[in-house]
C-alpha positions in Angstrom: 0.0 0.0 0.0 2.8 2.3 0.8 4.2 1.7 -2.7 0.9 2.8 -4.3 0.8 6.0 -2.2 4.3 6.8 -3.3 3.4 6.4 -6.9 0.2 8.4 -6.5 2.1 11.1 -4.8 4.5 11.3 -7.7 1.7 11.4 -10.1 0.0 14.3 -8.2 3.3 16.1 -8.0 3.8 15.7 -11.7 0.3 17.0 -12.4 1.0 20.1 -10.3 3.7 21.1 -12.8 1.6 20.3 -15.8 -2.1 20.1 -15.2 -2.8 19.1 -18.8 0.0 16.7 -19.3 -1.9 13.9 -20.9 -3.9 16.3 -23.1 -0.7 18.1 -24.4 1.2 15.0 -25.1 -1.7 13.4 -26.9 -2.3 16.4 -29.2 1.2 17.6 -30.1 3.3 15.7 -32.5 6.4 14.1 -31.3 9.3 16.2 -32.6 11.6 13.3 -32.9 9.2 11.5 -35.2 8.2 14.6 -37.3 11.5 15.2 -39.1 9.9 14.5 -42.4 7.2 17.2 -41.7 9.8 19.8 -40.9 11.8 19.0 -44.0 8.6 19.3 -46.1 7.9 22.8 -44.6 11.5 23.9 -45.2 11.3 22.6 -48.8 8.0 24.4 -49.4 9.4 27.6 -47.9 12.5 27.4 -50.1 10.4 26.7 -53.2 8.2 29.8 -52.4 11.3 32.0 -52.0 12.7 30.7 -55.3 9.4 31.3 -57.0 9.2 34.9 -55.8 12.8 35.6 -56.8 12.2 34.1 -60.3 9.0 36.0 -60.8 10.6 39.2 -59.7 13.6 38.7 -62.1 11.2 37.9 -65.0 9.2 41.0 -64.3 12.3 43.2 -64.2 13.6 41.7 -67.4 10.4 42.2 -69.3 10.0 45.8 -67.9 13.6 46.6 -69.0 12.8 45.3 -72.5 9.7 47.4 -72.6 11.6 50.6 -71.6 14.3 49.8 -74.2 11.7 49.3 -76.9 10.1 52.7 -76.0 13.5 54.4 -76.2 14.3 52.8 -79.5 10.9 53.9 -80.9 11.5 57.5 -79.7 15.0 57.6 -81.2 13.6 56.3 -84.5 10.9 59.0 -84.4 13.6 61.6 -83.7 15.6 60.4 -86.7 12.5 60.6 -88.9 11.9 64.2 -87.7 15.5 65.1 -88.5 15.0 63.6 -92.0 11.9 65.7 -92.3 13.9 68.8 -91.4 16.1 68.1 -94.4 13.0 68.0 -96.5 11.9 71.3 -94.9 15.3 72.9 -95.7 14.9 71.9 -99.3 11.4 73.4 -99.3 12.7 76.6 -97.7 15.4 76.9 -100.4 12.6 76.5 -103.0 10.6 79.2 -101.3 13.6 81.4 -101.2 14.0 81.0 -105.0 10.3 81.3 -105.8 8.9 84.3 -104.0 5.4 83.9 -105.4 4.9 80.7 -103.5 3.8 81.3 -99.9 3.9 78.6 -97.1 4.2 74.9 -97.8 3.0 71.9 -95.8 4.0 68.4 -96.8 2.9 65.1 -95.2 5.3 62.2 -96.1 6.0 58.7 -94.9 9.5 58.3 -93.6 9.9 54.6 -92.7 7.0 53.7 -90.5 6.5 57.3 -89.4 4.1 59.9 -90.7 6.0 63.1 -90.9 4.3 66.6 -91.2 6.7 69.3 -92.5 5.6 72.9 -92.4 7.7 75.7 -93.9 6.9 79.4 -93.9 8.7 82.7 -94.3 9.4 84.4 -91.0 10.0 87.8 -92.6 8.1 89.2 -95.5 11.0 91.2 -96.8 14.7 90.5 -97.0 16.8 91.7 -94.1 20.0 93.7 -95.0 23.0 93.1 -92.9 24.5 96.2 -91.1 28.2 95.5 -91.9 29.2 93.3 -89.0 29.4 89.6 -88.8 26.3 87.9 -87.3 26.6 84.6 -85.5 23.7 82.2 -84.9 23.5 80.1 -81.8 24.4 76.5 -81.9 21.6 74.5 -83.5 21.1 71.0 -84.8 23.7 71.4 -87.5 26.3 73.2 -85.4 27.5 76.8 -85.2 27.4 79.0 -88.3 28.1 82.6 -89.4 27.4 84.7 -92.4 29.2 87.4 -94.3 29.3 90.9 -92.9 27.3 92.4 -95.7 24.4 91.3 -97.9 20.7 90.3 -97.4 19.0 87.2 -96.1 15.5 85.8 -95.5 14.5 83.6 -92.6 12.2 80.6 -92.7 10.4 78.8 -89.9 10.5 75.0 -90.4 8.5 72.7 -88.2 8.9 68.9 -88.5 6.6 66.5 -86.6 6.9 62.7 -86.8 4.2 60.4 -85.5 4.7 56.7 -85.0 2.2 53.9 -84.9 2.6 53.3 -81.2 1.9 56.9 -80.4 5.5 58.2 -80.2 5.7 61.8 -81.4 8.7 64.1 -81.9 8.5 67.8 -83.0 11.5 69.8 -84.1 11.4 73.5 -84.9 14.2 75.4 -86.8 14.7 78.9 -88.0 16.7 78.7 -91.2 18.4 81.6 -92.8 19.3 81.9 -96.5 21.6 84.6 -97.8 20.3 86.4 -100.9 23.3 88.4 -101.9 26.8 88.8 -100.5 29.1 91.6 -101.6 32.8 91.1 -101.0 
């Protein structure tokens, strides 16, 4: 009997430390036997992290390709507008030689871009130089200067290129043509 009391005393003392001892041990998995479950959780976590990193890298690559494509389209539209400026300069030269023709507007196709070129005289009469050298500011073709005497006319040239994806570039130039130079 004494032996039974001792064992009961030990059981009661053990219950004082953990009142729900049997409940907890019956509901929680044994950590020693659940190594496969932990390995599965770690593997799933690693797979999710790799999936997120891969998705992010694919997104960044496709976004970079999209930005590069937009820049390429803009540069091509710019080049089409520069080509249109050359057409406009030729039209300004034609207007300078044929004073009866007023303004001109041309719509041409340069590659895949629709280009609108508008050329008009900026001054109705020729401007006579006062005897000193005149220098223009640096423009698309670089610095330039004219003779100290003579006359010139100025022309306003506007070139606008429009692409199929909506890219649009507009360039404006004041072009000067010398009429007569006396040395």
